C-alpha positions in Angstrom: 0.0 0.0 0.0 1.3 3.5 -0.8 1.4 6.6 1.2 -0.1 9.9 0.0 0.8 13.2 1.6 -1.6 16.1 1.0 -0.5 19.7 1.2 -2.4 22.9 1.1 -5.6 21.4 2.4 -7.9 24.3 3.1 -8.8 24.6 6.8 -12.5 24.3 6.1 -12.0 21.0 4.3 -9.9 19.6 7.1 -12.6 20.8 9.6 -15.3 19.0 7.7 -13.1 15.8 7.5 -12.6 16.0 11.2 -16.4 16.2 11.8 -17.1 13.3 9.4 -14.4 11.2 10.9 -15.6 11.9 14.4 -19.2 10.8 13.5 -17.9 7.5 12.1 -15.2 6.9 14.8 -12.4 7.2 12.2 -9.2 9.1 12.0 -9.0 12.0 9.6 -6.6 9.9 7.5 -9.0 6.9 7.4 -11.9 9.2 6.4 -9.9 10.9 3.7 -8.9 7.5 2.3 -12.5 6.3 2.4 -13.7 9.5 0.6 -11.0 9.2 -2.0 -11.8 5.5 -2.6 -15.5 6.4 -3.0 -14.9 9.2 -5.5 -12.4 7.2 -7.6 -14.8 4.3 -8.0 -16.7 6.4 -10.5 -13.7 6.6 -12.9 -14.9 3.6 -14.8 -18.5 4.9 -15.3 -17.7 6.8 -18.5 -16.0 3.8 -20.1 -19.1 1.7 -19.3 -21.4 4.3 -20.6 -19.4 4.7 -23.7 -19.9 1.0 -24.5 -23.7 1.3 -24.3 -26.0 2.0 -27.3 -26.8 5.6 -27.8 -30.3 6.3 -26.4 -29.9 10.0 -26.9 -29.7 10.6 -23.1 -26.9 13.1 -22.4 -24.1 11.6 -20.3 -24.3 14.6 -18.0 -27.9 13.7 -17.1 -27.0 10.1 -16.3 -24.0 11.2 -14.1 -26.2 13.8 -12.3 -28.9 11.1 -11.6 -26.2 8.8 -10.3 -24.8 11.4 -8.0 -28.2 12.3 -6.7 -29.1 8.7 -6.0 -25.8 8.1 -4.2 -26.4 11.2 -2.0 -29.8 9.9 -0.9 -28.2 6.8 0.6 
């Protein structure tokens, strides 16, 4: 496993990470890794969508709907 050092993290971002981490009983580092893992899972979505037949639905609408559905969980 690799190590990632983050610099120039805005104070408000770090404050929010601390709050999220505290709610879940995690360290700030563990919370940051979890959030990075979650956001990077979406990288393959465009490739999958590109292989589907064109139904004339804009990709932006599909991605917006996915993000909205994920935020409701």
